C-alpha angles and dihedrals in degrees: 000000000000091000091053093049092046090049090050092050091048092051091047092052093048091048091051093051091046092051091050090051090052090049091049091051091048092053093049091047095048099044090076092055124093132054121323133187121226104183123200086213136344098201134045132189115207092189114206116355134179122261114261093009109115118222130200138199126189115213110204130199141178123224102237093176132094098244130059112276116231123192106212098185144352120203129185119214093237142010090259091077125065122196138205125183146171104286098184122074112272111228120224109283093016127116131240138176148217116202122200122193119191117202097213093212096142124060116233140052120321139189118186133175134214116204116210119197117195144153093269130118089256091047094190128053125179121213120194133209124184142165144124126275113214133190 
């Protein structure tokens, strides 16, 4: 009777360890699935620009994930920056964009951010534009 009980406990322990190993492998394999940004750049310097002459930069990216990438929102850090972005889902391997236009209404140096929310592992990405508005 002791041998049967001992054998049963040994089999239960081996099964538990084996199941945990399978779960661990599954987690590692699946954490690379989903949508994933691969940005060409995340910051842009306009340099010196003229007062009251808006400037734009288009940030481009590729979806390097296995699922379609969906941008849920894009928010500029102030009302002086207007954004446009890819509204349709971006298929794996396809390209998308976020465009930031700064109105250049105030003379002086500026640094503004654009926050991109999407269905990626790092759900939030910050893009930066900067420069100096001159008379």
